[in-house]
FILO-545905 format. One record per residue (C-alpha): chain; x, y, z negated; residue number from 1; residue in one letter. Coordinates in Angstrom, 3 decimals, padded with zeros to 6 digits. Each point is the difference from the previous one (the first is absolute). Example, Ala and Ser with C-alpha at 12.3 -4.5 7.8 and 13.67 -1.06 7.14 Angstrom:
<atom chain="A" x="012.300" y="-004.500" z="-007.800" resi="1" resn="a"/>
<atom chain="A" x="001.370" y="003.440" z="000.660" resi="2" resn="s"/>
% end
This chain:
<atom chain="A" x="-027.631" y="015.457" z="061.066" resi="1" resn="m"/>
<atom chain="A" x="002.335" y="-002.245" z="-001.986" resi="2" resn="r"/>
<atom chain="A" x="001.400" y="-003.076" z="001.742" resi="3" resn="t"/>
<atom chain="A" x="-001.006" y="-003.230" z="-001.799" resi="4" resn="p"/>
<atom chain="A" x="002.914" y="-002.095" z="-001.259" resi="5" resn="v"/>
<atom chain="A" x="000.058" y="-003.691" z="-000.875" resi="6" resn="v"/>
<atom chain="A" x="003.250" y="-001.080" z="-001.641" resi="7" resn="a"/>
<atom chain="A" x="000.821" y="-003.550" z="-000.998" resi="8" resn="g"/>
<atom chain="A" x="002.064" y="-000.588" z="-003.134" resi="9" resn="n"/>
<atom chain="A" x="001.365" y="-003.529" z="000.184" resi="10" resn="w"/>
<atom chain="A" x="001.618" y="000.282" z="-003.440" resi="11" resn="k"/>
<atom chain="A" x="002.486" y="-002.839" z="-000.676" resi="12" resn="m"/>
<atom chain="A" x="-001.532" y="-002.463" z="002.427" resi="13" resn="n"/>
<atom chain="A" x="000.938" y="-001.626" z="003.292" resi="14" resn="g"/>
<atom chain="A" x="002.568" y="-002.101" z="001.803" resi="15" resn="s"/>
<atom chain="A" x="001.515" y="000.295" z="003.467" resi="16" resn="k"/>
<atom chain="A" x="-002.602" y="-002.324" z="001.436" resi="17" resn="s"/>
<atom chain="A" x="-003.035" y="001.516" z="-001.728" resi="18" resn="t"/>
<atom chain="A" x="001.099" y="003.565" z="000.772" resi="19" resn="v"/>
<atom chain="A" x="000.515" y="-000.841" z="003.676" resi="20" resn="t"/>
<atom chain="A" x="-003.401" y="-001.667" z="000.249" resi="21" resn="a"/>
<atom chain="A" x="-001.709" y="002.888" z="-001.810" resi="22" resn="l"/>
<atom chain="A" x="001.539" y="002.668" z="002.210" resi="23" resn="l"/>
<atom chain="A" x="-000.794" y="-001.894" z="003.182" resi="24" resn="q"/>
<atom chain="A" x="-003.595" y="-000.339" z="-001.142" resi="25" resn="g"/>
<atom chain="A" x="-000.215" y="003.719" z="-000.739" resi="26" resn="l"/>
<atom chain="A" x="001.445" y="000.962" z="003.374" resi="27" resn="k"/>
<atom chain="A" x="-002.375" y="-002.276" z="001.849" resi="28" resn="q"/>
<atom chain="A" x="-003.100" y="001.069" z="-001.912" resi="29" resn="g"/>
<atom chain="A" x="000.471" y="003.733" z="-000.447" resi="30" resn="l"/>
<atom chain="A" x="-001.750" y="002.278" z="002.423" resi="31" resn="n"/>
<atom chain="A" x="001.759" y="003.356" z="-000.321" resi="32" resn="p"/>
<atom chain="A" x="-002.475" y="002.622" z="-001.125" resi="33" resn="g"/>
<atom chain="A" x="-000.282" y="003.066" z="-002.169" resi="34" resn="r"/>
<atom chain="A" x="001.382" y="-001.627" z="-003.151" resi="35" resn="a"/>
<atom chain="A" x="003.715" y="-000.142" z="-000.750" resi="36" resn="s"/>
<atom chain="A" x="001.127" y="-003.496" z="-001.015" resi="37" resn="v"/>
<atom chain="A" x="003.086" y="-000.635" z="-002.146" resi="38" resn="v"/>
<atom chain="A" x="001.496" y="-003.108" z="-001.594" resi="39" resn="v"/>
<atom chain="A" x="002.370" y="000.346" z="-002.960" resi="40" resn="c"/>
<atom chain="A" x="002.254" y="-003.025" z="-000.277" resi="41" resn="a"/>
<atom chain="A" x="002.568" y="-001.270" z="-002.510" resi="42" resn="p"/>
<atom chain="A" x="003.486" y="001.334" z="000.777" resi="43" resn="f"/>
<atom chain="A" x="001.473" y="-003.272" z="001.388" resi="44" resn="p"/>
<atom chain="A" x="-002.695" y="-000.219" z="002.680" resi="45" resn="f"/>
<atom chain="A" x="000.345" y="003.531" z="001.389" resi="46" resn="l"/>
<atom chain="A" x="002.308" y="-001.080" z="002.822" resi="47" resn="g"/>
<atom chain="A" x="-002.421" y="-002.712" z="001.048" resi="48" resn="l"/>
<atom chain="A" x="-002.939" y="002.403" z="-000.247" resi="49" resn="v"/>
<atom chain="A" x="001.836" y="002.595" z="002.090" resi="50" resn="a"/>
<atom chain="A" x="000.726" y="-002.563" z="002.707" resi="51" resn="d"/>
<atom chain="A" x="-003.549" y="-001.374" z="000.058" resi="52" resn="e"/>
<atom chain="A" x="-001.800" y="003.350" z="-000.044" resi="53" resn="l"/>
<atom chain="A" x="002.270" y="001.982" z="002.283" resi="54" resn="s"/>
<atom chain="A" x="-002.130" y="001.556" z="002.721" resi="55" resn="g"/>
<atom chain="A" x="-003.279" y="-000.820" z="-001.745" resi="56" resn="s"/>
<atom chain="A" x="-002.525" y="002.417" z="-001.496" resi="57" resn="a"/>
<atom chain="A" x="000.770" y="-001.255" z="-003.516" resi="58" resn="i"/>
<atom chain="A" x="002.417" y="001.952" z="-002.170" resi="59" resn="q"/>
<atom chain="A" x="002.028" y="-001.503" z="-002.820" resi="60" resn="w"/>
<atom chain="A" x="001.478" y="001.060" z="-003.288" resi="61" resn="g"/>
<atom chain="A" x="001.408" y="-001.025" z="-003.355" resi="62" resn="a"/>
<atom chain="A" x="-001.493" y="-000.455" z="-003.450" resi="63" resn="q"/>
<atom chain="A" x="002.537" y="002.121" z="-001.864" resi="64" resn="n"/>
<atom chain="A" x="003.175" y="002.040" z="000.475" resi="65" resn="a"/>
<atom chain="A" x="002.780" y="001.421" z="-002.116" resi="66" resn="s"/>
<atom chain="A" x="000.177" y="003.679" z="-000.801" resi="67" resn="q"/>
<atom chain="A" x="003.767" y="-000.183" z="000.648" resi="68" resn="y"/>
<atom chain="A" x="001.521" y="000.235" z="003.500" resi="69" resn="p"/>
<atom chain="A" x="002.911" y="-002.399" z="-000.666" resi="70" resn="a"/>
<atom chain="A" x="002.389" y="-001.137" z="-002.688" resi="71" resn="g"/>
<atom chain="A" x="000.445" y="-002.417" z="-002.872" resi="72" resn="a"/>
<atom chain="A" x="-003.655" y="-000.929" z="-000.444" resi="73" resn="y"/>
<atom chain="A" x="000.003" y="-003.789" z="000.168" resi="74" resn="t"/>
<atom chain="A" x="-003.219" y="-001.458" z="001.326" resi="75" resn="g"/>
<atom chain="A" x="-001.378" y="003.286" z="001.311" resi="76" resn="e"/>
<atom chain="A" x="-000.973" y="000.866" z="003.588" resi="77" resn="v"/>
<atom chain="A" x="000.379" y="003.536" z="001.372" resi="78" resn="s"/>
<atom chain="A" x="-002.314" y="001.834" z="002.364" resi="79" resn="v"/>
<atom chain="A" x="002.878" y="000.143" z="002.497" resi="80" resn="g"/>
<atom chain="A" x="000.076" y="-003.791" z="000.090" resi="81" resn="m"/>
<atom chain="A" x="-003.750" y="-000.071" z="000.579" resi="82" resn="l"/>
<atom chain="A" x="000.376" y="002.420" z="002.899" resi="83" resn="q"/>
<atom chain="A" x="002.411" y="-002.388" z="001.694" resi="84" resn="e"/>
<atom chain="A" x="-002.765" y="-002.607" z="000.092" resi="85" resn="f"/>
<atom chain="A" x="-002.503" y="002.404" z="001.514" resi="86" resn="g"/>
<atom chain="A" x="-002.099" y="000.466" z="-003.127" resi="87" resn="c"/>
<atom chain="A" x="-002.531" y="002.799" z="000.177" resi="88" resn="s"/>
<atom chain="A" x="-001.629" y="-000.354" z="-003.436" resi="89" resn="h"/>
<atom chain="A" x="001.002" y="-000.781" z="-003.587" resi="90" resn="v"/>
<atom chain="A" x="-002.344" y="-000.943" z="-002.854" resi="91" resn="i"/>
<atom chain="A" x="000.919" y="001.833" z="-003.202" resi="92" resn="l"/>
<atom chain="A" x="-001.314" y="-000.070" z="-003.557" resi="93" resn="g"/>
<atom chain="A" x="-002.009" y="-003.193" z="000.347" resi="94" resn="h"/>
<atom chain="A" x="-001.490" y="-001.031" z="-003.339" resi="95" resn="s"/>
<atom chain="A" x="002.086" y="-003.166" z="000.025" resi="96" resn="e"/>
<atom chain="A" x="003.156" y="002.120" z="000.269" resi="97" resn="r"/>
<atom chain="A" x="-001.249" y="002.213" z="-002.828" resi="98" resn="r"/>
<atom chain="A" x="-001.074" y="-002.847" z="-002.291" resi="99" resn="a"/>
<atom chain="A" x="002.515" y="-002.769" z="000.739" resi="100" resn="l"/>
<atom chain="A" x="003.083" y="002.084" z="000.761" resi="101" resn="f"/>
<atom chain="A" x="-000.677" y="003.028" z="-002.198" resi="102" resn="s"/>
<atom chain="A" x="000.071" y="002.567" z="002.799" resi="103" resn="e"/>
<atom chain="A" x="-001.007" y="003.396" z="-001.359" resi="104" resn="q"/>
<atom chain="A" x="-001.468" y="003.050" z="001.717" resi="105" resn="n"/>
<atom chain="A" x="003.369" y="001.787" z="000.122" resi="106" resn="e"/>
<atom chain="A" x="001.709" y="-002.882" z="001.796" resi="107" resn="q"/>
<atom chain="A" x="-002.923" y="-000.461" z="002.379" resi="108" resn="i"/>
<atom chain="A" x="000.124" y="003.709" z="000.847" resi="109" resn="a"/>
<atom chain="A" x="003.725" y="-000.284" z="000.779" resi="110" resn="a"/>
<atom chain="A" x="-000.672" y="-002.955" z="002.296" resi="111" resn="k"/>
<atom chain="A" x="-002.821" y="001.918" z="001.671" resi="112" resn="f"/>
<atom chain="A" x="002.337" y="002.879" z="000.784" resi="113" resn="m"/>
<atom chain="A" x="002.660" y="-002.352" z="001.382" resi="114" resn="a"/>
<atom chain="A" x="-002.555" y="-001.594" z="002.327" resi="115" resn="v"/>
<atom chain="A" x="-001.325" y="003.383" z="001.150" resi="116" resn="i"/>
<atom chain="A" x="003.529" y="001.317" z="000.585" resi="117" resn="d"/>
<atom chain="A" x="000.711" y="-003.026" z="002.204" resi="118" resn="a"/>
<atom chain="A" x="-003.021" y="000.750" z="002.176" resi="119" resn="g"/>
<atom chain="A" x="-001.898" y="-003.115" z="-001.114" resi="120" resn="l"/>
<atom chain="A" x="-003.555" y="-000.053" z="-001.329" resi="121" resn="t"/>
<atom chain="A" x="-000.461" y="-000.790" z="-003.692" resi="122" resn="p"/>
<atom chain="A" x="-003.128" y="-001.832" z="-001.102" resi="123" resn="i"/>
<atom chain="A" x="-000.279" y="001.245" z="-003.581" resi="124" resn="l"/>
<atom chain="A" x="-002.079" y="-002.235" z="-002.266" resi="125" resn="c"/>
<atom chain="A" x="-001.951" y="001.202" z="-003.015" resi="126" resn="v"/>
<atom chain="A" x="-002.472" y="-001.855" z="-002.184" resi="127" resn="g"/>
<atom chain="A" x="-001.297" y="-000.701" z="-003.474" resi="128" resn="e"/>
<atom chain="A" x="-000.144" y="-003.118" z="-002.166" resi="129" resn="t"/>
<atom chain="A" x="-003.259" y="-001.513" z="-001.230" resi="130" resn="l"/>
<atom chain="A" x="000.682" y="001.396" z="-003.470" resi="131" resn="e"/>
<atom chain="A" x="000.440" y="003.494" z="001.416" resi="132" resn="q"/>
<atom chain="A" x="-003.184" y="-000.245" z="002.039" resi="133" resn="r"/>
<atom chain="A" x="-001.984" y="-001.206" z="-002.988" resi="134" resn="e"/>
<atom chain="A" x="001.447" y="002.864" z="-002.050" resi="135" resn="a"/>
<atom chain="A" x="-001.249" y="002.456" z="002.614" resi="136" resn="g"/>
<atom chain="A" x="003.477" y="001.261" z="000.927" resi="137" resn="t"/>
<atom chain="A" x="000.104" y="-001.106" z="003.646" resi="138" resn="t"/>
<atom chain="A" x="000.067" y="003.529" z="001.411" resi="139" resn="a"/>
<atom chain="A" x="002.652" y="001.129" z="-002.479" resi="140" resn="q"/>
<atom chain="A" x="002.250" y="-002.989" z="000.789" resi="141" resn="v"/>
<atom chain="A" x="-000.141" y="000.202" z="003.793" resi="142" resn="v"/>
<atom chain="A" x="000.304" y="003.782" z="000.065" resi="143" resn="e"/>
<atom chain="A" x="003.083" y="-000.189" z="-002.229" resi="144" resn="e"/>
<atom chain="A" x="001.595" y="-002.593" z="002.299" resi="145" resn="q"/>
<atom chain="A" x="-000.770" y="002.122" z="003.062" resi="146" resn="l"/>
<atom chain="A" x="001.056" y="003.348" z="-001.428" resi="147" resn="m"/>
<atom chain="A" x="003.319" y="-001.320" z="-001.288" resi="148" resn="a"/>
<atom chain="A" x="000.978" y="-000.515" z="003.641" resi="149" resn="v"/>
<atom chain="A" x="-001.634" y="003.199" z="001.258" resi="150" resn="v"/>
<atom chain="A" x="001.893" y="002.025" z="-002.605" resi="151" resn="d"/>
<atom chain="A" x="003.321" y="-001.645" z="000.886" resi="152" resn="a"/>
<atom chain="A" x="-000.285" y="-000.194" z="003.785" resi="153" resn="a"/>
<atom chain="A" x="-002.286" y="002.931" z="000.753" resi="154" resn="g"/>
<atom chain="A" x="-003.514" y="-000.232" z="001.387" resi="155" resn="v"/>
<atom chain="A" x="001.116" y="000.469" z="003.625" resi="156" resn="i"/>
<atom chain="A" x="001.775" y="-003.371" z="-000.170" resi="157" resn="a"/>
<atom chain="A" x="-003.446" y="-001.585" z="-000.195" resi="158" resn="f"/>
<atom chain="A" x="-000.698" y="001.153" z="003.545" resi="159" resn="s"/>
<atom chain="A" x="002.360" y="-002.860" z="000.930" resi="160" resn="k"/>
<atom chain="A" x="-001.244" y="-002.549" z="-002.524" resi="161" resn="a"/>
<atom chain="A" x="-002.785" y="-002.455" z="-000.761" resi="162" resn="i"/>
<atom chain="A" x="-001.649" y="-000.441" z="-003.400" resi="163" resn="l"/>
<atom chain="A" x="-001.436" y="-003.305" z="-001.168" resi="164" resn="a"/>
<atom chain="A" x="-002.371" y="-000.472" z="-002.915" resi="165" resn="y"/>
<atom chain="A" x="000.322" y="-003.473" z="-001.477" resi="166" resn="e"/>
<atom chain="A" x="-001.891" y="-000.687" z="-003.211" resi="167" resn="p"/>
<atom chain="A" x="002.339" y="-002.359" z="-001.851" resi="168" resn="v"/>
<atom chain="A" x="-002.948" y="-002.027" z="-001.264" resi="169" resn="w"/>
<atom chain="A" x="-001.025" y="-000.831" z="003.583" resi="170" resn="a"/>
<atom chain="A" x="003.377" y="-001.075" z="001.412" resi="171" resn="i"/>
<atom chain="A" x="000.135" y="-003.735" z="000.611" resi="172" resn="g"/>
<atom chain="A" x="-002.845" y="-000.623" z="-002.426" resi="173" resn="t"/>
<atom chain="A" x="-002.825" y="-000.396" z="002.486" resi="174" resn="g"/>
<atom chain="A" x="-001.700" y="002.972" z="-001.644" resi="175" resn="r"/>
<atom chain="A" x="-000.558" y="003.012" z="002.227" resi="176" resn="t"/>
<atom chain="A" x="-000.996" y="003.511" z="-000.880" resi="177" resn="a"/>
<atom chain="A" x="-003.427" y="000.714" z="001.419" resi="178" resn="s"/>
<atom chain="A" x="-000.024" y="002.412" z="002.943" resi="179" resn="p"/>
<atom chain="A" x="-001.451" y="002.594" z="-002.368" resi="180" resn="q"/>
<atom chain="A" x="002.763" y="-000.523" z="-002.589" resi="181" resn="q"/>
<atom chain="A" x="002.714" y="000.122" z="002.641" resi="182" resn="a"/>
<atom chain="A" x="-001.454" y="003.069" z="001.721" resi="183" resn="q"/>
<atom chain="A" x="-000.226" y="001.819" z="-003.325" resi="184" resn="e"/>
<atom chain="A" x="003.729" y="-000.423" z="-000.660" resi="185" resn="v"/>
<atom chain="A" x="000.964" y="000.815" z="003.602" resi="186" resn="h"/>
<atom chain="A" x="-002.047" y="003.197" z="-000.215" resi="187" resn="e"/>
<atom chain="A" x="001.636" y="000.855" z="-003.328" resi="188" resn="t"/>
<atom chain="A" x="003.461" y="-000.410" z="001.490" resi="189" resn="l"/>
<atom chain="A" x="-000.803" y="002.058" z="003.082" resi="190" resn="r"/>
<atom chain="A" x="-001.534" y="002.793" z="-002.091" resi="191" resn="k"/>
<atom chain="A" x="003.021" y="000.072" z="-002.313" resi="192" resn="r"/>
<atom chain="A" x="002.354" y="000.357" z="002.944" resi="193" resn="l"/>
<atom chain="A" x="-002.319" y="002.550" z="001.609" resi="194" resn="a"/>
<atom chain="A" x="000.417" y="002.171" z="-003.071" resi="195" resn="a"/>
<atom chain="A" x="003.638" y="000.347" z="001.084" resi="196" resn="v"/>
<atom chain="A" x="-000.414" y="-000.016" z="003.795" resi="197" resn="d"/>
<atom chain="A" x="-003.362" y="-000.561" z="001.655" resi="198" resn="g"/>
<atom chain="A" x="001.353" y="-000.583" z="003.498" resi="199" resn="a"/>
<atom chain="A" x="002.409" y="-002.713" z="-001.145" resi="200" resn="v"/>
<atom chain="A" x="-002.701" y="-001.678" z="-002.080" resi="201" resn="a"/>
<atom chain="A" x="-002.459" y="-000.022" z="002.888" resi="202" resn="d"/>
<atom chain="A" x="002.449" y="-001.751" z="002.315" resi="203" resn="k"/>
<atom chain="A" x="001.473" y="-002.486" z="-002.508" resi="204" resn="l"/>
<atom chain="A" x="-001.012" y="-003.629" z="000.651" resi="205" resn="p"/>
<atom chain="A" x="-001.046" y="-001.640" z="-003.277" resi="206" resn="i"/>
<atom chain="A" x="-000.194" y="-003.786" z="000.145" resi="207" resn="l"/>
<atom chain="A" x="-001.842" y="-002.348" z="-002.323" resi="208" resn="y"/>
<atom chain="A" x="001.730" y="-003.132" z="-001.237" resi="209" resn="g"/>
<atom chain="A" x="-001.386" y="-002.611" z="-002.345" resi="210" resn="g"/>
<atom chain="A" x="-001.262" y="-003.329" z="001.350" resi="211" resn="s"/>
<atom chain="A" x="-001.115" y="001.465" z="003.327" resi="212" resn="v"/>
<atom chain="A" x="-001.406" y="-002.748" z="002.224" resi="213" resn="k"/>
<atom chain="A" x="-001.739" y="-000.215" z="003.358" resi="214" resn="a"/>
<atom chain="A" x="-003.324" y="-000.257" z="-001.833" resi="215" resn="a"/>
<atom chain="A" x="000.298" y="003.304" z="-001.863" resi="216" resn="n"/>
<atom chain="A" x="002.345" y="002.034" z="002.219" resi="217" resn="a"/>
<atom chain="A" x="-002.606" y="001.693" z="002.183" resi="218" resn="a"/>
<atom chain="A" x="-002.053" y="001.242" z="-002.955" resi="219" resn="e"/>
<atom chain="A" x="003.101" y="001.337" z="-001.763" resi="220" resn="l"/>
<atom chain="A" x="001.365" y="001.670" z="003.126" resi="221" resn="f"/>
<atom chain="A" x="-003.342" y="001.702" z="000.660" resi="222" resn="a"/>
<atom chain="A" x="000.502" y="002.194" z="-003.087" resi="223" resn="c"/>
<atom chain="A" x="000.932" y="003.574" z="000.946" resi="224" resn="p"/>
<atom chain="A" x="003.305" y="000.136" z="-001.904" resi="225" resn="d"/>
<atom chain="A" x="001.178" y="-003.573" z="000.659" resi="226" resn="i"/>
<atom chain="A" x="002.216" y="-000.031" z="003.072" resi="227" resn="d"/>
<atom chain="A" x="000.933" y="-003.675" z="000.190" resi="228" resn="g"/>
<atom chain="A" x="001.591" y="-002.584" z="-002.222" resi="229" resn="g"/>
<atom chain="A" x="003.200" y="-001.283" z="-001.550" resi="230" resn="l"/>
<atom chain="A" x="-000.612" y="-003.714" z="000.313" resi="231" resn="i"/>
<atom chain="A" x="001.640" y="-002.685" z="-002.135" resi="232" resn="g"/>
<atom chain="A" x="-000.987" y="-003.659" z="000.250" resi="233" resn="g"/>
<atom chain="A" x="-002.185" y="000.386" z="003.085" resi="234" resn="a"/>
<atom chain="A" x="002.950" y="001.426" z="001.951" resi="235" resn="s"/>
<atom chain="A" x="001.629" y="-003.447" z="-000.060" resi="236" resn="l"/>
<atom chain="A" x="-002.823" y="-001.450" z="002.090" resi="237" resn="d"/>
<atom chain="A" x="-000.084" y="001.250" z="003.592" resi="238" resn="a"/>
<atom chain="A" x="-003.735" y="-000.497" z="000.481" resi="239" resn="e"/>
<atom chain="A" x="-000.912" y="001.712" z="-003.281" resi="240" resn="a"/>
<atom chain="A" x="002.402" y="002.899" z="000.539" resi="241" resn="f"/>
<atom chain="A" x="-001.207" y="000.542" z="003.551" resi="242" resn="l"/>
<atom chain="A" x="-003.603" y="000.116" z="-001.192" resi="243" resn="a"/>
<atom chain="A" x="000.966" y="002.714" z="-002.500" resi="244" resn="i"/>
<atom chain="A" x="001.831" y="001.925" z="002.737" resi="245" resn="c"/>
<atom chain="A" x="-003.082" y="-000.168" z="002.199" resi="246" resn="h"/>
<atom chain="A" x="-002.148" y="001.246" z="-002.903" resi="247" resn="a"/>
<atom chain="A" x="002.202" y="003.095" z="-000.159" resi="248" resn="a"/>
<atom chain="A" x="-000.849" y="000.916" z="003.581" resi="249" resn="e"/>
% end
């Protein structure tokens, strides 16, 4: 049985005071259970997060990482640096990175391999735009994003990874894929990976992300191929995030 995962993506939000209050609220309200809980913070807050969450059941990670180990790459952050702050997870290939910062499949695959080589867990994001969904190319788009990394890193690397399906049209818009729509894509992704390695596909956690809230989390998580969520806005509110974590149990 796959372990449910609920990962919070804070994006570019927070301050020292709000982060401290949020983490204290999460520690006080979380009852450790079957689900794995992760928060992915902006780089400047990782030291604070590490201090606050040390010894707790909550893991922490980053929202991106460089494919390079060190060198003249101004503004970049290496996986080695993330390790020093106790990070366990790294979000890669988020649609905002793809759309706003022009990250392509090849670069995302290189980052994925760097994270795997460091012993951290990548959370690889795939997803389609509204135009692609309306054109009926959802499966083609997400499979291409997935297989670009599988081909580069090898399928066995996914035994140490997490996949997240985030329909671009549902991120931060208030729109949410129905459980049926989300399950359909999750099943498509798992079947595509199973065509390469069934055992890896069966064990791979696939998270849904796209305006997940306490009100819809339980119904989404009840789908057979949805193993938790990658949570955006709701992860900034301790009560809302905790309710989603409890739904994953």
